[in-house]
C-alpha positions as CSV (number, residue, x, y, z in Angstrom):
1,M,110.7,79.0,90.1
2,V,109.0,80.6,93.1
3,E,105.7,82.3,92.3
4,E,105.5,86.0,93.0
5,T,102.6,87.1,95.3
6,F,100.1,89.8,94.5
7,L,97.4,91.4,96.6
8,I,94.4,92.7,94.6
9,V,92.1,94.8,96.7
10,G,88.7,96.1,95.9
11,L,87.6,99.0,98.1
12,G,84.0,99.4,99.2
13,N,81.7,99.4,102.2
14,P,80.3,96.1,103.7
15,G,76.7,95.1,103.8
16,A,73.8,94.8,101.3
17,T,72.9,98.5,101.7
18,Y,76.0,99.5,99.8
19,G,76.3,96.6,97.4
20,E,75.6,98.3,94.1
21,T,76.6,101.8,95.0
22,R,79.3,103.9,93.2
23,H,81.6,103.8,96.1
24,N,81.6,100.0,95.9
25,V,83.0,99.7,92.4
26,G,86.2,98.2,93.8
27,F,84.2,95.3,95.3
28,L,82.3,94.9,92.0
29,V,85.5,94.6,89.9
30,V,87.1,92.2,92.3
31,D,83.9,90.1,92.4
32,A,84.0,90.0,88.6
33,L,87.7,88.8,88.7
34,A,86.8,86.1,91.2
35,R,84.0,84.9,88.9
36,H,86.3,84.9,85.9
37,Q,88.7,82.6,87.8
38,G,85.9,80.4,89.3
39,L,86.6,81.6,92.9
40,S,84.4,82.7,95.7
41,F,85.0,84.8,98.8
42,D,84.4,82.3,101.5
43,S,87.2,83.1,104.0
44,G,87.1,85.9,106.5
45,K,90.3,87.1,108.2
46,W,91.4,90.4,109.8
47,D,88.1,92.1,108.9
48,G,88.4,91.1,105.2
49,L,86.8,88.7,102.8
50,F,89.4,87.0,100.6
51,C,90.2,84.2,98.3
52,R,93.6,83.0,97.1
53,A,94.7,80.9,94.1
54,S,97.5,80.5,91.7
55,F,96.8,81.8,88.2
56,W,98.5,84.0,85.6
57,G,101.8,82.5,86.8
58,A,101.5,84.0,90.3
59,R,100.0,83.5,93.7
60,I,97.1,85.9,94.0
61,F,95.0,87.1,96.9
62,L,91.7,88.9,96.2
63,L,90.6,91.0,99.1
64,K,87.5,93.0,100.1
65,P,88.1,94.8,103.4
66,Q,85.0,94.6,105.7
67,T,85.8,97.6,107.7
68,F,84.1,100.8,106.4
69,M,86.0,102.7,103.7
70,N,88.0,105.0,106.0
71,L,89.6,102.1,107.8
72,S,90.4,99.9,104.8
73,G,94.1,100.2,105.3
74,K,94.0,98.3,108.6
75,T,92.9,95.2,106.8
76,V,95.2,95.6,103.8
77,V,98.3,96.1,106.0
78,R,97.7,93.0,108.0
79,F,97.5,90.9,104.8
80,A,100.5,92.6,103.3
81,D,102.6,92.1,106.4
82,F,101.6,88.5,107.1
83,F,102.1,87.3,103.5
84,K,105.1,89.6,103.0
85,I,103.6,91.4,99.9
86,P,105.6,94.6,99.0
87,P,103.6,97.8,98.1
88,D,104.5,97.5,94.4
89,H,102.7,94.1,94.3
90,I,99.5,95.6,95.7
91,L,96.8,96.8,93.3
92,V,93.9,98.7,94.8
93,I,90.7,99.2,92.8
94,H,88.5,102.2,93.7
95,D,86.1,104.8,92.5
96,D,87.2,108.3,91.4
97,L,85.0,111.4,91.5
98,D,87.3,113.5,89.3
99,M,87.1,111.2,86.2
100,R,84.1,110.9,83.9
101,P,82.0,107.8,84.3
102,G,83.7,104.7,82.9
103,R,87.1,106.2,82.5
104,L,90.0,104.0,83.7
105,K,93.3,105.0,85.0
106,L,96.1,102.9,86.5
107,V,98.7,104.9,88.6
108,S,101.4,104.3,91.1
109,G,102.1,106.6,94.0
110,G,100.6,110.0,94.6
111,G,98.3,111.3,97.3
112,P,94.8,110.2,98.3
113,G,93.0,112.7,96.0
114,G,90.3,113.1,98.6
115,H,89.5,109.3,98.8
116,N,89.3,108.2,102.4
117,G,90.0,104.5,101.6
118,I,93.3,105.5,99.8
119,R,94.2,107.9,102.7
120,S,93.8,105.0,105.1
121,L,96.0,102.7,103.0
122,I,98.8,105.3,102.8
123,Q,98.7,105.8,106.5
124,C,98.6,102.1,107.4
125,L,101.1,100.9,104.8
126,G,103.5,103.9,105.5
127,S,103.9,104.1,101.7
128,K,102.3,105.6,98.6
129,E,104.1,103.2,96.3
130,F,101.2,100.8,95.6
131,F,99.2,100.7,92.4
132,R,95.7,102.1,92.2
133,L,93.2,101.3,89.4
134,K,90.7,104.1,89.4
135,Y,87.3,103.8,87.9
136,G,85.6,107.1,87.1
137,I,82.2,107.7,88.5
138,G,81.9,111.5,87.7
139,K,81.2,114.3,90.0
140,P,77.8,115.9,90.6
141,G,77.5,119.2,88.6
142,Q,80.3,118.3,86.1
143,Q,79.9,116.8,82.6
144,G,76.1,116.4,83.0
145,V,76.3,114.3,86.2
146,H,73.4,114.7,88.6
147,A,74.0,118.2,89.8
148,E,71.2,118.0,92.3
149,I,72.8,115.3,94.4
150,P,75.4,116.2,97.1
151,V,78.7,114.4,96.7
152,E,78.5,112.4,99.9
153,K,75.1,111.1,98.9
154,Y,76.0,110.6,95.3
155,V,78.8,108.1,96.0
156,L,76.6,106.1,98.3
157,T,73.7,105.7,95.8
158,P,73.4,102.9,93.2
159,F,74.6,103.3,89.7
160,S,72.0,104.4,87.2
161,Q,71.0,101.8,84.6
162,D,73.3,103.5,82.0
163,E,76.2,103.6,84.4
164,K,75.7,99.9,85.3
165,K,75.7,98.9,81.7
166,L,78.9,100.9,81.2
167,L,80.6,99.1,84.1
168,E,79.5,95.8,82.7
169,E,81.0,96.7,79.3
170,R,84.3,97.6,81.1
171,L,84.7,94.5,83.2
172,E,86.4,92.3,80.6
173,L,88.9,95.1,79.9
174,L,89.5,95.6,83.6
175,V,90.2,91.9,84.0
176,D,92.6,91.9,81.0
177,G,94.4,94.9,82.5
178,I,94.8,93.3,85.9
179,E,96.1,90.2,84.2
180,M,98.7,92.3,82.3
181,F,99.6,94.0,85.6
182,V,100.4,90.6,87.2
183,K,102.2,89.1,84.2
184,S,104.1,92.1,82.8
185,G,104.0,94.9,85.3
186,G,102.3,98.3,85.8
187,Q,103.6,100.0,82.7
188,Q,102.3,97.4,80.3
189,A,98.9,97.4,82.1
190,M,98.7,101.2,81.8
191,N,99.1,100.8,78.1
192,I,95.8,98.8,78.1
193,L,93.8,100.6,80.7
194,N,94.8,104.3,80.5
195,V,93.6,104.6,76.9
196,V,90.0,104.2,78.1
197,K,88.8,107.8,78.5
């Protein structure tokens, strides 16, 4: 039986300056998944850091685009085209301003919702039919989130200690949800992830 191939993408900005920032939560989740599987990102190709392995009954690529956020799609489409990975086998993990901190939501399709990385992916892939795993970071001025910080600065500043602890608490569930996505499909994974409000 031929293994199916999946591309799991974490969105973020490259470089130490952005490492622990809210906009880089996609990188942080993919890093956690790599650690879980004993993998490391030691290969660079097409402006991306990636690793590949077979686990969960599939061939899986983990990818961190090394372009800046608004050009992420250029890296993703080159991987998807070269390895012949269809959009419905692509899972993109990213931050979401419109969800409260720590909320999780797996969706398929839809527009960019103001996220430049997702906008770039839609443009480059020529499709909206990939999966997105959103991690809520909250929006300044809503639900008690730092009203004094402009949005563009807020996403590029590090998580607070409480937010960092919350992310650490979510990582095991995020890995479980990604495993379910690979093994059983998007709907089953939604049943695990989308209950986390």
